N, CA, C and O of each residue as an XYZ file, in Angstrom:
916
protein
N     -11.163    -13.842     14.038
C     -10.558    -12.151     13.244
C     -10.341    -12.647     11.855
O     -10.038    -11.828     10.987
N     -10.506    -14.306     11.474
C     -10.339    -14.266     10.101
C     -11.419    -13.670      9.525
O     -11.996    -12.789     10.163
N     -11.999    -14.139      7.888
C     -12.810    -13.693      7.028
C     -13.159    -12.269      6.781
O     -14.263    -11.791      6.522
N     -11.588    -11.468      6.958
C     -11.251    -10.440      7.163
C     -12.476     -9.521      6.032
O     -12.623    -10.047      4.929
N     -13.278     -8.254      6.303
C     -13.199     -7.362      5.031
C     -12.166     -6.551      4.684
O     -11.359     -6.215      5.550
N     -12.016     -6.044      3.143
C     -10.703     -5.565      3.014
C     -11.448     -4.494      2.117
O     -12.325     -4.805      1.311
N     -10.984     -3.130      2.351
C     -10.892     -2.009      1.016
C      -9.758     -1.998      0.754
O      -9.015     -2.105      1.730
N      -9.087     -1.870     -0.637
C      -8.468     -2.026     -1.411
C      -8.146     -0.921     -2.318
O      -8.756     -0.631     -3.347
N      -7.284     -0.431     -1.901
C      -6.977      1.332     -3.185
C      -5.662      0.566     -3.805
O      -4.919     -0.295     -3.334
N      -5.700      1.361     -5.266
C      -5.312      0.745     -5.836
C      -5.173      2.155     -7.477
O      -5.909      2.293     -8.454
N      -4.000      2.849     -7.085
C      -3.707      4.368     -7.370
C      -3.156      3.945     -8.782
O      -2.641      2.831     -8.876
N      -3.228      4.723     -9.836
C      -2.505      4.355    -11.036
C      -2.287      6.186    -11.637
O      -3.039      7.135    -11.414
N      -1.172      6.164    -12.320
C      -0.903      7.557    -13.141
C       0.118      6.737    -14.245
O       1.115      6.031    -14.089
N      -0.727      7.246    -15.560
C      -0.179      6.732    -16.888
C       0.272      5.222    -16.553
O       1.446      4.919    -16.766
N      -0.421      4.483    -16.152
C      -0.471      2.948    -16.367
C      -1.816      2.453    -17.538
O      -2.721      1.763    -17.069
N      -1.845      2.669    -18.361
C      -2.985      1.676    -19.040
C      -2.476      0.560    -19.650
O      -3.154     -0.350    -20.129
N      -0.780      0.660    -19.625
C      -0.595     -1.007    -19.963
C      -0.280     -1.831    -19.048
O       0.416     -2.791    -19.379
N      -0.716     -1.684    -17.599
C      -0.378     -2.413    -16.982
C      -1.663     -2.628    -15.884
O      -1.965     -3.612    -15.209
N      -2.391     -1.058    -16.014
C      -4.025     -1.862    -14.696
C      -4.765     -2.650    -15.004
O      -5.397     -3.206    -14.106
N      -4.994     -3.024    -16.376
C      -5.754     -3.531    -16.499
C      -6.011     -5.556    -15.412
O      -6.940     -6.187    -14.908
N      -3.669     -5.821    -15.733
C      -3.860     -6.882    -15.173
C      -3.795     -6.955    -13.693
O      -4.219     -7.833    -12.942
N      -3.141     -5.791    -13.418
C      -3.716     -5.624    -11.852
C      -4.295     -5.703    -11.188
O      -3.976     -6.200    -10.107
N      -5.829     -5.125    -11.536
C      -6.997     -5.483    -11.418
C      -7.501     -6.823    -11.978
O      -7.755     -7.776    -11.243
N      -7.582     -6.840    -12.792
C      -8.087     -8.209    -13.012
C      -7.213     -9.026    -12.565
O      -7.755    -10.070    -12.928
N      -5.949     -9.461    -11.877
C      -5.571    -10.461    -11.263
C      -6.102    -10.236    -10.104
O      -6.513    -11.318     -9.686
N      -6.335     -9.324     -9.286
C      -6.903     -8.863     -7.619
C      -7.930     -9.223     -7.605
O      -7.916     -9.940     -6.605
N      -9.160     -9.281     -8.106
C     -10.213     -9.470     -7.992
C     -10.394    -11.104     -7.640
O     -10.941    -11.473     -6.600
N      -9.958    -11.865     -8.462
C      -9.819    -12.990     -8.257
C      -9.944    -13.562     -6.747
O     -10.773    -14.209     -6.107
N      -8.477    -12.887     -6.487
C      -8.060    -13.167     -5.037
C      -8.723    -13.011     -3.778
O      -8.730    -13.661     -2.733
N      -9.473    -11.593     -4.315
C      -9.920    -10.845     -3.689
C     -11.258    -11.900     -2.970
O     -11.333    -12.116     -1.760
N     -12.131    -12.403     -3.889
C     -13.141    -13.543     -3.762
C     -12.803    -14.490     -3.160
O     -13.637    -15.072     -2.465
N     -11.137    -15.066     -3.252
C     -10.906    -16.827     -3.236
C     -10.194    -16.158     -1.717
O      -9.901    -17.215     -1.159
N      -9.805    -15.163     -0.853
C      -9.220    -15.401      0.066
C      -9.898    -14.137      1.399
O      -9.371    -13.998      2.503
N     -11.048    -13.413      0.951
C     -11.855    -12.430      2.052
C     -13.013    -12.623      2.002
O     -13.755    -13.169      1.185
N     -13.181    -12.002      3.204
C     -14.695    -12.276      3.574
C     -15.563    -11.601      2.763
O     -16.543    -12.171      2.282
N     -15.143     -9.659      2.416
C     -15.790     -9.343      1.055
C     -14.949     -8.472      0.825
O     -13.794     -8.843      0.615
N     -15.236     -7.215      0.798
C     -14.188     -6.287      0.043
C     -14.537     -5.663     -1.089
O     -15.573     -6.108     -1.584
N     -13.938     -4.634     -1.766
C     -14.258     -3.211     -2.514
C     -13.152     -2.932     -2.736
O     -12.329     -3.025     -1.825
N     -12.657     -2.372     -4.396
C     -11.437     -1.993     -5.052
C     -11.495     -0.636     -4.942
O     -12.111     -0.081     -5.852
N     -11.162     -0.133     -4.328
C     -11.057      1.816     -5.075
C      -9.992      2.338     -5.986
O      -8.881      2.784     -5.697
N     -10.481      2.209     -6.975
C      -9.606      2.958     -8.194
C      -8.527      4.674     -8.175
O      -8.783      5.676     -8.844
N      -7.974      4.589     -7.710
C      -7.596      5.971     -7.822
C      -6.850      6.377     -9.568
O      -5.685      6.168     -9.907
N      -7.735      6.866    -10.245
C      -6.884      7.302    -11.526
C      -6.158      8.831    -10.977
O      -6.628      9.422    -10.005
N      -5.246      9.229    -11.563
C      -4.267     10.475    -10.510
C      -4.043     11.073    -11.513
O      -2.877     11.242    -11.870
N      -5.456     11.716    -12.486
C      -5.282     12.488    -13.656
C      -4.107     11.772    -14.380
O      -2.889     11.942    -14.334
N      -4.789     11.038    -14.965
C      -3.764     10.468    -16.227
C      -4.279     10.549    -17.442
O      -5.438     10.267    -17.747
N      -3.178     11.051    -18.362
C      -3.229     11.765    -19.666
C      -3.824     10.301    -20.986
O      -4.227     10.438    -22.142
N      -3.626      8.974    -20.124
C      -3.323      8.026    -21.007
C      -5.284      7.504    -20.964
O      -6.252      8.145    -20.554
N      -5.189      6.003    -21.628
C      -6.404      5.758    -21.020
C      -6.786      4.982    -19.480
O      -7.790      4.367    -19.120
N      -5.612      5.289    -18.838
C      -6.134      4.656    -17.440
C      -7.341      4.836    -16.854
O      -7.878      3.819    -16.415
N      -8.120      6.261    -16.690
C      -8.977      6.309    -16.145
C     -10.062      6.031    -17.268
O     -11.067      6.686    -16.989
N     -10.205      5.418    -18.249
C     -11.581      5.277    -19.185
C     -11.376      3.557    -18.826
O     -12.394      2.958    -18.481
N     -10.224      2.875    -18.900
C      -9.895      1.456    -18.125
C     -10.510      0.859    -16.936
O     -11.285     -0.097    -16.975
N      -9.968      1.718    -15.441
C     -10.530      1.784    -14.438
C     -12.165      1.662    -14.462
O     -12.709      0.697    -13.924
N     -13.329      3.248    -15.470
C     -14.519      3.011    -15.264
C     -15.311      1.933    -15.975
O     -16.487      1.768    -15.649
N     -14.612      0.985    -17.177
C     -15.315     -0.193    -17.994
C     -14.872     -1.158    -16.049
O     -15.981     -1.239    -15.521
N     -14.167     -1.565    -15.392
C     -14.187     -2.672    -14.316
C     -15.497     -1.612    -13.462
O     -16.474     -2.263    -13.092
N     -15.529     -0.352    -13.213
C     -16.148     -0.597    -12.167
C     -17.996     -0.602    -13.254
O     -18.937     -1.167    -12.697
N     -18.111     -0.302    -13.915
C     -19.595     -0.188    -14.719
C     -20.025     -1.580    -14.587
O     -21.189     -1.927    -14.387
N     -18.267     -2.934    -14.803
C     -19.571     -3.973    -15.089
C     -18.731     -4.738    -13.365
O     -18.465     -5.910    -13.632
N     -18.485     -4.554    -12.501
C     -18.316     -5.001    -10.759
C     -18.688     -4.126    -10.281
O     -18.376     -2.965    -10.543
N     -19.831     -4.705     -9.056
C     -20.161     -3.310     -8.277
C     -19.063     -3.341     -6.899
O     -19.171     -2.534     -5.975
N     -18.068     -4.352     -6.948
C     -17.286     -4.475     -5.992
C     -16.173     -2.923     -6.636
O     -15.296     -2.465     -5.903
N     -16.308     -2.636     -7.329
C     -15.185     -1.921     -7.801
C     -15.577     -0.143     -7.636
O     -16.800     -0.055     -7.519
N     -15.133      0.787     -7.607
C     -14.844      2.142     -7.443
C     -14.146      3.031     -7.909
O     -12.933      2.845     -7.814
N     -14.560      4.152     -8.494
C     -13.153      4.576     -9.258
C     -13.268      6.223     -8.832
O     -14.336      6.795     -9.053
N     -12.360      6.818     -8.336
C     -12.041      8.352     -8.212
C     -10.782      8.708     -8.993
O      -9.620      8.306     -8.933
N     -11.456      9.651     -9.788
C     -11.010     10.449    -10.852
C     -10.400     11.865    -10.395
O     -11.113     12.862    -10.501
N      -8.840     11.991     -9.790
C      -8.201     13.295     -9.758
C      -8.622     14.394    -11.125
O      -8.959     14.154    -12.285
N      -8.438     15.565    -10.427
C      -8.398     16.358    -11.481
C      -6.739     16.668    -11.826
O      -6.475     16.741    -13.026
N      -5.793     16.824    -11.017
C      -4.406     16.727    -10.932
C      -3.662     15.676    -10.147
O      -4.087     14.863     -9.327
N      -2.625     15.863    -10.535
C      -1.651     14.917    -10.042
C      -1.833     14.918     -8.457
O      -2.237     16.010     -8.056
N      -1.672     14.139     -7.635
C      -2.223     14.441     -6.061
C      -0.853     13.659     -5.592
O       0.094     14.185     -5.009
N      -0.941     12.606     -5.890
C       0.007     11.082     -5.532
C      -0.473      9.875     -4.923
O      -1.668      9.585     -4.878
N       0.458      9.166     -4.450
C      -0.053      8.062     -3.686
C      -0.468      8.465     -2.401
O      -1.410      7.820     -1.939
N       0.073      9.512     -1.600
C      -0.020      9.523     -0.421
C      -1.975      9.938      0.285
O      -2.610      9.773      1.327
N      -2.192     10.507     -1.056
C      -3.417     11.312     -1.203
C      -4.348     10.421     -1.438
O      -5.457     10.463     -0.904
N      -3.834      9.194     -2.579
C      -4.985      8.126     -2.937
C      -4.724      7.460     -1.704
O      -5.456      6.472     -1.655
N      -4.125      7.539     -0.850
C      -4.595      6.227     -0.013
C      -5.178      6.558      1.044
O      -5.674      5.735      1.813
N      -5.208      8.650      1.339
C      -5.921      8.937      2.716
C      -7.756      9.195      1.739
O      -8.846      9.334      2.293
N      -7.521      9.180      0.493
C      -8.999      9.654      0.126
C      -9.601      8.339     -0.063
O     -10.823      8.404     -0.190
N      -9.099      7.149     -0.121
C      -9.090      5.631     -0.197
C     -10.043      5.431      1.575
O     -11.134      4.872      1.681
N      -9.328      5.991      2.637
C      -9.403      5.673      3.789
C     -10.801      6.540      4.175
O     -11.450      6.269      5.185
N     -11.154      7.548      3.301
C     -12.376      8.320      3.680
C     -13.791      7.589      3.014
O     -14.917      7.846      3.439
N     -13.614      6.978      2.297
C     -14.554      5.816      1.459
C     -14.802      4.601      2.064
O     -15.800      3.881      2.031
N     -13.317      4.438      2.843
C     -13.473      2.712      3.174
C     -14.858      2.527      3.430
O     -15.680      3.432      3.572
N     -15.147      0.887      3.499
C     -16.777      0.325      3.711
C     -16.410     -0.612      4.855
O     -17.245     -1.025      5.659
N     -14.994     -0.956      4.886
C     -14.794     -2.096      5.087
C     -13.569     -1.924      6.664
O     -12.969     -0.886      6.941
N     -13.492     -3.146      7.403
C     -12.878     -3.265      8.389
C     -11.231     -2.692      8.424
O     -10.751     -1.830      9.159
N     -10.635     -3.428      7.455
C      -9.540     -2.846      7.384
C      -8.972     -2.659      5.921
O      -9.654     -3.181      5.039
N      -7.589     -1.853      5.450
C      -7.142     -1.252      3.955
C      -6.138     -1.632      3.385
O      -5.360     -2.169      4.174
N      -5.772     -1.599      2.312
C      -4.494     -1.893      1.832
C      -4.212     -1.048      0.629
O      -5.157     -0.735     -0.095
N      -3.004     -0.652      0.353
C      -2.589     -0.155     -0.999
C      -1.839     -0.745     -1.976
O      -0.679     -0.937     -1.611
N      -2.034     -1.024     -2.843
C      -1.623     -2.078     -4.102
C      -1.338     -0.799     -4.861
O      -2.112      0.158     -4.821
N       0.083     -0.802     -5.733
C       0.131      0.115     -6.310
C      -0.173     -0.417     -7.678
O       0.080     -1.580     -7.992
N      -0.801      0.586     -8.605
C      -1.221     -0.286    -10.080
C      -0.223     -0.298    -11.239
O      -0.648     -0.242    -12.393
N       1.138     -0.372    -10.969
C       2.241     -0.451    -11.755
C       2.403     -1.714    -11.737
O       3.199     -1.995    -12.634
N       1.980     -2.863    -11.046
C       2.246     -4.565    -11.379
C       3.742     -4.566    -10.907
O       4.519     -5.314    -11.501
N       4.354     -3.520     -9.538
C       5.081     -3.485     -9.061
C       5.013     -5.405     -8.060
O       6.097     -5.988     -8.061
N       4.011     -6.033     -7.462
C       4.252     -6.990     -6.652
C       3.369     -7.924     -7.745
O       2.628     -7.474     -8.619
N       3.696     -9.598     -7.412
C       3.326    -10.138     -8.088
C       1.771    -10.961     -7.628
O       1.353    -10.985     -6.471
N       1.335    -11.359     -8.364
C       0.094    -11.955     -8.332
C      -0.209    -12.973     -7.143
O      -1.030    -12.704     -6.266
N       0.523    -14.179     -7.181
C       0.790    -14.878     -5.928
C       1.029    -14.069     -4.449
O       0.692    -14.421     -3.319
N       1.733    -12.860     -4.898
C       2.708    -12.761     -3.194
C       1.036    -11.946     -2.712
O       0.779    -11.943     -1.508
N       0.160    -11.402     -3.539
C      -0.959     -9.900     -3.227
C      -1.555    -11.336     -2.583
O      -1.829    -11.188     -1.392
N      -1.791    -12.545     -3.037
C      -2.956    -13.681     -2.949
C      -2.406    -14.123     -1.200
O      -3.178    -14.488     -0.313
N      -0.632    -13.935     -1.035
C      -0.960    -14.843      0.052
C      -0.812    -13.581      1.207
O      -0.611    -13.857      2.390
N      -0.891    -12.667      0.899
C      -0.833    -11.362      2.033
C      -2.526    -11.717      2.503
O      -3.026    -12.044      3.580
N      -3.075    -11.486      1.188
C      -4.613    -11.637      1.319
C      -5.195    -12.873      2.224
O      -6.284    -12.787      2.791
N      -4.186    -14.267      2.315
C      -4.618    -15.401      2.872
C      -4.437    -14.531      4.460
O      -5.478    -14.408      5.105
N      -3.329    -14.031      4.975
C      -2.928    -13.641      6.296
C      -3.963    -12.760      6.503
O      -4.218    -13.040      7.674
N      -4.883    -11.740      6.148
C      -5.783    -11.097      6.437
C      -6.789    -11.264      7.489
O      -7.851    -11.854      7.287
N      -6.363    -10.597      8.933
C      -7.279    -11.276     10.006
C      -6.198    -12.436     10.926
O      -6.561    -12.789     12.048
N      -5.355    -12.771     10.550
C      -4.397    -12.996     11.607
C      -4.221    -12.337     12.593
O      -4.676    -12.769     13.652
N      -3.556    -11.169     12.573
C      -3.620     -9.905     13.526
C      -4.099     -8.908     12.988
O      -4.651     -8.953     11.888
N      -3.948     -7.754     13.750
C      -4.449     -6.267     13.835
C      -3.882     -5.577     11.940
O      -4.430     -4.907     11.065
N      -2.640     -6.196     12.103
C      -1.917     -5.796     10.845
C      -1.305     -6.943     10.560
O      -0.934     -7.774     11.389
N      -1.119     -7.045      8.658
C      -0.530     -7.425      7.605
C       0.611     -7.336      7.686
O       0.419     -6.187      8.083
N       1.935     -7.448      7.703
C       2.896     -6.418      7.311
C       4.095     -6.985      6.627
O       5.036     -7.519      7.213
N       3.959     -6.792      5.075
C       5.143     -7.786      3.947
C       6.478     -7.124      4.346
O       6.707     -6.154      5.067
N       7.393     -8.062      3.561
C       8.248     -7.977      3.131
C       8.656     -8.577      1.830
O       8.196     -9.600      1.323
N      10.224     -7.259      1.038
C      10.392     -7.558     -0.340
C      10.931     -8.284     -0.009
O      11.728     -8.020      0.891
N      10.827     -9.913     -0.619
C      11.901    -11.544     -0.633
C      13.451    -11.255     -1.882
O      14.456    -11.963     -1.952
N      13.180    -10.199     -2.580
C      13.587     -9.975     -3.745
C      13.953     -8.450     -4.253
O      14.083     -8.042     -5.407
N      14.078     -7.725     -2.966
C      14.498     -6.257     -3.352
C      16.026     -6.491     -3.822
O      16.228     -5.990     -4.928
N      17.087     -7.093     -3.288
C      18.495     -7.418     -4.827
C      17.965     -7.274     -5.744
O      18.254     -6.239     -6.345
N      17.074     -8.050     -6.281
C      16.650     -8.046     -7.696
C      16.366     -6.693     -8.759
O      16.502     -6.642     -9.982
N      15.973     -5.763     -7.909
C      15.280     -4.785     -8.739
C      16.757     -3.614     -8.716
O      16.615     -2.519     -9.260
N      17.819     -3.897     -8.195
C      19.067     -2.445     -7.807
C      19.473     -2.882     -6.504
O      18.810     -3.293     -5.551
N      21.157     -2.641     -6.721
C      21.591     -2.765     -5.437
C      21.719     -1.614     -4.871
O      22.237     -1.600     -3.754
N      21.330     -0.480     -5.422
C      21.142      0.917     -4.652
C      19.814      1.419     -4.136
O      19.752      2.398     -3.392
N      18.956      0.871     -4.459
C      17.777      1.027     -3.896
C      17.364     -0.039     -2.480
O      16.640      0.223     -1.520
N      18.238     -1.474     -2.841
C      17.937     -2.574     -1.942
C      18.790     -2.033     -0.969
O      18.232     -1.974      0.126
N      20.312     -1.485     -0.979
C      21.003     -0.880      0.600
C      20.559      0.032      1.334
O      20.954      0.055      2.500
N      19.404      1.265      0.766
C      19.044      2.252      1.091
C      17.531      1.484      1.768
O      17.365      1.930      2.904
N      16.611      0.652      1.449
C      15.880     -0.221      2.131
C      16.115     -0.517      3.455
O      15.541     -0.235      4.506
N      17.485     -1.407      3.042
C      17.928     -1.832      4.164
C      18.510     -0.828      5.704
O      18.322     -1.094      6.891
N      19.100      0.117      5.204
C      19.369      0.985      6.044
C      18.118      1.337      6.364
O      17.712      0.707      7.340
N      17.533      1.919      6.026
C      16.362      2.865      6.685
C      15.826      1.916      7.998
O      15.670      2.306      9.155
N      15.497     -0.030      7.226
C      14.962     -0.944      8.140
C      15.440     -0.885      9.423
O      14.737     -0.956     10.431
N      17.044     -0.709      9.384
C      18.218     -1.177     10.600
C      17.728      0.515     11.142
O      17.427      0.709     12.320
N      17.718      1.046     10.653
C      17.880      2.577     11.568
C      15.912      2.498     12.145
O      15.783      2.628     13.362
N      14.846      2.345     11.506
C      14.083      2.360     12.208
C      13.574      1.312     13.194
O      12.808      1.577     14.121
N      14.049      0.131     12.926
C      13.876     -0.899     14.206
C      14.578     -0.509     15.481
O      14.131     -0.684     16.614
N      16.215      0.271     15.025
C      17.186      0.432     16.072
C      16.597      1.918     17.037
O      16.940      2.201     18.185
N      15.832      2.532     16.331
C      15.155      3.755     17.237
C      13.805      3.544     17.955
O      13.604      4.037     19.065
N      12.855      2.782     17.283
C      11.564      2.178     17.910
C      11.382      0.977     18.224
O      10.320      0.411     17.964
N      12.648      0.226     18.998
C      12.669     -0.963     19.320
C      11.668     -2.066     18.686
O      11.132     -2.959     19.342
N      11.493     -1.826     17.154
C      11.032     -3.287     16.403
C      11.928     -4.452     15.551
O      13.045     -4.471     15.034
N      10.944     -5.292     15.679
C      12.028     -6.047     14.200
C      10.796     -6.351     13.235
O       9.938     -7.211     13.439
N      10.872     -5.440     12.091
C      10.272     -5.685     10.723
C      11.676     -5.660     10.106
O      12.775     -5.127     10.259
N      10.725     -6.940      8.961
C      11.990     -6.991      7.850
C      11.749     -5.823      6.849
O      12.499     -5.910      5.877
N      10.640     -4.409      6.812
C      10.461     -4.269      5.900
C       9.582     -3.151      6.029
O       8.382     -3.349      6.216
N      10.253     -1.507      5.915
C       8.952     -0.946      6.607
C       8.262     -0.229      4.937
O       7.481      0.711      5.088
N       8.530     -0.633      3.592
C       8.038      0.370      2.410
C       7.428     -0.600      1.561
O       7.267     -0.244      0.394
N       6.840     -2.384      2.058
C       5.778     -2.577      1.262
C       4.709     -2.722      1.358
O       4.120     -1.670      1.610
N       3.831     -3.943      1.244
C       2.420     -3.999      1.231
C       1.816     -4.032      2.476
O       2.326     -4.700      3.375
N       0.714     -3.351      2.664
C       0.635     -3.443      4.643
C      -0.737     -3.381      4.672
O      -1.230     -2.321      4.287
N      -1.654     -4.473      5.124
C      -3.282     -4.071      5.600
C      -3.337     -3.382      7.141
O      -2.757     -4.015      8.023
N      -3.833     -2.443      7.416
C      -3.850     -1.768      8.471
C      -5.545     -1.661      8.539
O      -6.332     -1.580      7.596
N      -5.871     -1.695     10.266
C      -7.419     -2.141     10.915
C      -7.593     -0.353     10.365
O      -6.839      0.620     10.397
N      -8.954     -0.586      9.894
C      -9.595      1.297      9.152
C      -9.587      2.092     10.726
O      -8.798      3.024     10.883
N     -10.266      1.780     11.573
C     -10.555      2.138     12.700
C      -9.765      2.995     13.628
O     -10.280      4.077     13.911
N      -8.364      2.649     14.266
C      -7.263      3.625     14.689
C      -6.712      4.276     13.791
O      -6.105      5.290     14.136
N      -6.750      3.863     12.211
C      -6.088      4.490     11.075
C      -6.605      6.015     11.313
O      -6.064      7.096     11.545
N      -7.626      5.649     11.175
C      -8.816      7.187     10.696
C      -8.290      8.120     12.142
O      -8.345      9.342     12.000
N      -7.748      7.547     13.618
C      -7.939      8.415     14.568
C      -6.656      8.962     14.267
O      -6.450     10.125     14.616
N      -5.647      8.249     13.607
C      -4.263      9.181     13.469
C      -4.040     10.532     13.112
O      -5.061     10.798     12.478
N      -3.472     11.355     13.124
C      -3.344     13.018     12.927
C      -2.878     13.036     11.235
O      -1.842     13.692     11.124
N      -3.267     12.603     10.165
C      -2.702     12.487      9.116
C      -2.661     14.030      8.844
O      -3.778     14.546      8.807
N      -1.243     15.150      8.581
C      -1.230     16.383      8.183
C      -0.594     16.399      6.828
O       0.495     15.826      6.869
N      -0.854     16.790      5.815
C      -0.077     17.117      4.319
C      -0.010     15.782      4.029
O       1.177     15.512      3.844
N      -0.535     15.045      3.929
C      -0.017     13.033      3.257
C       1.222     14.025      2.670
O       1.391     15.130      2.155
N       2.132     12.558      3.224
C       3.478     12.317      2.266
C       3.880     10.686      1.760
O       3.626      9.686      2.430
N       4.262     10.688      1.013
C       4.839      9.710      0.011
C       5.241      8.690      1.307
O       5.122      7.498      1.021
N       5.635      8.937      2.495
C       6.075      7.754      3.505
C       5.094      7.893      4.730
O       5.376      7.929      5.928
N       3.781      7.967      4.070
C       2.753      8.283      5.581
C       2.461      6.767      5.785
O       1.785      6.609      6.802
N       2.824      5.321      4.989
C       2.962      4.789      5.509
C       3.795      3.913      6.508
O       3.571      2.796      6.975
N       4.678      4.665      6.653
C       5.892      4.342      7.774
C       5.506      5.270      9.305
O       5.956      5.169     10.447
N       4.669      6.004      8.808
C       4.243      7.270      9.977
C       2.970      6.321     10.614
O       2.731      6.178     11.813
N       2.444      5.893      9.810
C       0.832      5.056     10.267
C       1.557      3.720     10.400
O       0.876      3.301     11.336
N       2.366      2.808     10.183
C       2.528      1.492     10.629
C       3.565      1.794     12.164
O       3.615      1.088     13.172
N       3.998      2.545     11.994
C       5.086      2.999     13.486
C       3.421      3.496     14.767
O       3.056      3.100     15.874
N       3.025      4.267     14.006
C       2.019      4.967     14.931
C       0.731      3.659     15.602
O       0.026      3.724     16.608
N       0.826      2.779     14.755
C       0.010      1.985     15.536
C       0.119      0.908     16.650
O      -0.642      0.447     17.501
N       2.142      0.602     16.043
C       2.519     -0.371     16.291
C       2.601      0.115     17.902
O       2.632     -0.773     18.754
N       2.635      1.557     18.326
C       3.428      1.543     19.408
C       2.153      2.027     20.242
O       2.213      2.635     21.311
N       0.793      1.587     19.450
C      -0.244      1.797     20.555
C      -0.433      0.114     20.806
O      -1.475     -0.349     21.269
N       0.473     -0.530     20.512
C      -0.090     -1.991     21.028
C      -0.512     -2.976     19.997
O      -0.569     -4.160     20.326
N      -0.858     -2.563     18.607
C      -1.512     -3.390     17.871
C      -1.072     -4.909     17.395
O       0.157     -4.916     17.451
N      -1.420     -5.864     17.065
C      -0.399     -6.904     16.483
C      -0.350     -6.747     15.357
O      -1.093     -6.099     14.620
N       1.061     -7.685     15.021
C       0.937     -8.218     13.234
C       1.922     -9.188     13.148
O       2.901     -9.471     13.839
N       1.319     -9.728     11.912
C       1.977    -10.909     11.081
C       2.313    -10.174     10.277
O       1.708     -9.261      9.715
N       4.290    -10.910     10.093
C       4.688    -10.597      8.790
C       4.912    -11.781      7.875
O       5.275    -12.843      8.381
N       4.696    -11.670      6.364
C       4.457    -11.767      5.555
C       5.635    -11.760      4.349
O       6.132    -10.663      4.602
N       6.204    -12.140      3.500
C       7.175    -12.409      2.340
C       6.246    -11.825      1.407
O       5.022    -11.815      1.538
N       7.048    -11.239      0.262
C       5.981    -10.980     -0.964
C       7.161    -10.894     -1.970
O       8.313    -10.682     -1.590
N       6.896    -11.029     -2.981
C       8.357    -10.758     -4.261
C       7.654     -9.918     -4.876
O       6.426     -9.844     -4.826
N       8.579     -9.055     -5.655
C       8.338     -8.390     -6.444
C       8.464     -8.591     -8.141
O       9.420     -9.145     -8.683
N       7.512     -8.127     -8.716
C       7.809     -8.370    -10.297
C       8.870     -7.640    -11.013
O       8.533     -6.582    -11.545
N      10.605     -8.185    -11.163
C      11.337     -7.657    -11.564
C      11.253     -7.348    -13.054
O      12.175     -6.928    -13.753
N       9.674     -7.692    -13.532
C       9.856     -7.753    -15.024
C       9.206     -6.069    -15.535
O       9.519     -5.296    -16.441
N       7.998     -6.026    -14.240
C       7.199     -4.884    -14.811
C       7.928     -3.232    -14.511
O       8.542     -2.819    -13.527
N       7.643     -2.705    -15.503
C       7.998     -1.341    -15.673
C       7.549     -0.104    -14.917
O       7.433      1.019    -15.405
N       7.184     -0.649    -12.979
C       7.122     -0.022    -12.499
C       7.498      1.465    -12.114
O       8.562      1.656    -12.701
N       7.173      2.580    -11.444
C       7.041      3.420    -11.072
C       7.492      4.075     -9.100
O       8.236      4.953     -8.662
N       6.519      3.017     -8.431
C       6.704      2.957     -7.080
C       7.889      2.545     -6.523
O       7.922      2.685     -5.301
N       8.892      2.072     -7.040
C      10.223      1.495     -6.747
C      11.556      2.260     -7.028
O      12.687      1.992     -6.625
N      11.152      3.223     -7.780
C      12.544      4.891     -7.955
C      12.538      5.064     -6.849
O      11.446      5.192     -6.295
N      13.854      5.143     -6.020
C      13.910      6.278     -5.131
C      14.208      7.756     -5.584
O      14.591      8.120     -6.696
N      13.907      8.639     -4.310
C      13.886      9.874     -5.002
C      14.415     10.788     -4.085
O      13.656     10.755     -3.116
N      15.457     11.709     -3.849
C      15.237     12.450     -2.833
C      14.713     12.589     -1.947
O      14.967     12.252     -0.791
N      13.674     13.259     -2.507
C      12.585     14.161     -1.792
C      11.572     13.028     -0.592
O      11.152     13.311      0.529
N      11.423     11.638     -1.429
C      11.286     10.353     -0.153
C      12.219     10.361      0.797
O      11.733     10.431      1.925
N      13.916     10.295      0.737
C      14.384     10.544      1.646
C      13.954     11.539      3.065
O      14.015     11.308      4.273
N      13.554     12.597      2.360
C      12.884     13.893      3.366
C      12.052     13.621      3.855
O      11.858     14.018      5.004
N      11.042     12.697      3.114
C       9.648     12.856      4.322
C      10.156     11.982      4.810
O      10.457     12.579      5.844
N      10.789     10.353      5.058
C      11.099      9.782      6.012
C      11.848     10.086      7.120
O      11.960      9.392      8.131
N      12.433     11.310      6.859
C      13.382     12.139      8.209
C      12.524     12.844      8.814
O      12.623     12.993     10.032
N      11.428     13.470      8.044
C      10.475     14.303      8.896
C       9.162     13.851      9.545
O       8.367     14.478     10.244
N       9.166     11.702      8.813
C       7.829     11.230     10.165
C       8.559     10.659     11.242
O       8.112     10.380     12.354
N       9.620     10.520     10.859
C      10.881      9.496     11.793
C      10.971     10.925     13.350
O      11.082     10.725     14.560
N      10.905     11.741     12.873
C      11.010     13.508     13.713
C       9.743     14.007     14.357
O       9.585     14.380     15.519
N       8.949     13.948     13.459
C       7.030     13.670     13.621
C       7.039     12.427     15.456
O       7.306     12.759     16.611
N       6.657     11.168     14.922
C       6.976     10.462     15.688
C       7.619     10.743     16.609
O       7.013     10.788     17.680
N       8.897     11.011     16.612
C      10.019     10.762     18.076
C       9.474     11.956     18.973
O       9.656     12.006     20.190
N       9.021     12.587     18.488
C       8.436     14.392     19.352
C       6.700     13.965     19.514
O       5.914     14.897     19.687
N       6.219     12.680     19.455
C       4.443     12.307     19.413
C       4.599     11.617     20.535
O       5.280     10.594     20.601
N       4.024     12.093     21.421
C       3.782     11.055     22.919
C       2.606      9.968     22.812
O       2.365      9.224     23.763
């Protein structure tokens, strides 16, 4: 299963100050560790230079493609669009706000192909705020208890196999789409490996900020999974 080919979705909204560093850091790591890859950049209706910077990457590198949303759609819609365009065996979504350190992304890429899924866990969650760390741990304990898994994190980077992921009935994609996808695939018996990753605590990313809507989406996803055979 080694030499996995990977579609990498990178969504960004008004991240002109971060997106060059993010994409510029991921490209050499992908070339180093993956059998083949593509990067699908999603400009989520940015009002700054994010989209123009993405277009420059696509002009310079045939591995890069860009989607420009006409209005803000959110991360889950970016993932669904990337899944529809994906050309390779597996897919992952990496936030375009610089949330994750490059060495951690490289660690995830090195694990690609070891199992059906690569499920990462954040090893420095407490560094980005007590409230967020507590919510994350509570969610993990609850989900493990409900579904019988032993995962260290449900909200970090994940590499999914494309074929079974496309068979899942995604309806009205929500922010917590990855919990629905991850649990659904694990219930099918797919294998996984867990890999530690670190957050860049100096980055001013938006993907770590807790919102009340996120908790409601999590509850909806859990209920849909509990009542799905």
